[in-house]
N, C-alpha and C positions, 0 to 999 in steps of 0.2 A: 764311615771310615773309607780309606782309599782302597782301590782294587789290589794294590801290592800287599797291603796288610792282610786283606782277606785271603789272598793266595798263600802267603807265608803261614797264616794261621791254619788254613786247610792242610797245608803240607805238614805242619807240625802234628796235627791230629792224625794224618795218614801214617805217621811213624809210631803212633801210640803202642801198637802191638810189638814193636821192637824193644820196648822197655819192659824188663822183668819186674816182678814185685819189689825186688830190692832196689830198683832204679826209679821207683815212683817219684821220689823227690826231684830227681833230675828232670823228669818229664814236666812236673809242676813248675820247675824253674824256667823251662822253655816257655811255657804258657805265661808265667808271671812276667817274663821279659817282653813278650809281645803285648801283654795288657798294659805294661808300663809305658808303652809308646802312645797310648790313647790319651785324650784329654781327661783331666782329673774327674770330670763329672759324667763321663761316658758310661752308659749302662753295659757296654760290651766288655769292659774290663772285669767287673765282678761276675758277669755271666761266664766268661771263659775260665776264670779262676774257679768258679763253682763247679763247672763241668770237669775241670782237672781234679779237684778234690773228690768229687763224686765218682769219677771213673777210676780213681785209685783207692777206692774203698773207704772214704771218709765222708759219709753222708752228713754227719754232725757238723763238719766244717763247711760243707756246701750250702746248707740251709740258709744261714745268714747272708751269704753271697748271692744266692738266687733272689732272696727277698730284696736285697739292695739293688740288684739289677732291675727288678720289676718296679721298685719304688722310684728309680731314676727314669722310668719311662720305657723300658724295653718292651717293644710291641711287635706286632706282625708275627712272622714265622718264628723268629727267635723268642719272642715273648711267649708264644704258645709252647715252644720247647721248654722254656724255663718253668712254666707252670706244670708241665708233665713231669719234668725231672725233679722239681721241688716236691711235688706230691709223692713221688717215689722215695725221695730222701726222707721225707716226713714219715712215711710208712716204715722205712728202715730203722728209724730211731724211736718207733713206738707211738707215733702221732698220726695214725691212719685217719682218724676223724678229721684232722686238718687237711689231709690229702683229699678226702671226699669233698669237703667244702670248697676246696680250690678247683677241683676238676669238674664238679657237677655242672657249673655254668658252661664249660667247654662243650658239653653235649649239644648245646643249641647255638654254639658259635658258628660263624661261617665255615663251611666245609673245606678241608684241605687234605693233603696226604698224611697228616698226623692224626686224623680221626680215629683210626684203629688203635694207635698208641694211647690216645686218651682213654679209650674204652678198656684196653688191657690193663693200664695202670690203675684206673678207677676200680676195675674188677678186683685187683689184688688188694686195694685198700678196703673195699667192701668185705672181702673174704676175711681179712684180719679183724674186722668188726663183727664177725658172725653173720654177715649178710650174704652168704655164699650164693643163694638163688638169684639175687639181684646181679651179682658179679657174673655168674654163669650166663644169665640172660644177655648181659652186655657183650660178653665174648662170643656167644653164638650169633648174636645179631651182627657183630662186626665180621664174623667169619662167613656168614650166609652169602653175601654178594660175591665172594671169591670162589664159591663152589661151582663145579661144572654142571651140577644138577641139584635139585632139592632146595633151591634158594627160597622159594615161597614157603615151603614146609618148615625149614629151619627158622625163618623169620617168625613164623607163627608160633613155633615151639618156644622160641625165646620170649615172645610176648606173653605166652601162657605161663611161663615160670613165675612171672611177677603180677599178672593180672588177677585181681580178686575173683574168687569163685562165685558164680551166680547163685 
């Protein structure tokens, strides 16, 4: 899409916190209007709509839109965001197992600034499935590089949470 559309969409999202809960439909209408400017087969339209539904507390409405965006070929940074957000929405509607299946491959995807979000969301899905130790290992492993000290110790502790005992 063109730079003007990107800027207007970013500006709309910058105003999200200005909308109260009672005004959620108004915010979604702004995003719907922007999405309507896109070509009919663009993956960006359903992605932006999914984000708006998700951000206003309707994970159930977001799930099919995230899937549509991915099915239409949403890739790169936005594609990864869609997979993270879709897995979170799936978890919110009681389908954490699908969230795990969706995010597990992201652990070996090319690294970017969403790596920690992948691990945090995957950890939540794992916790909902009774796999808290695996989730905790992911979170500690993601946190370790950001610590001013103890990085190696924390990375080892994270590994030991899930490593089979000898």
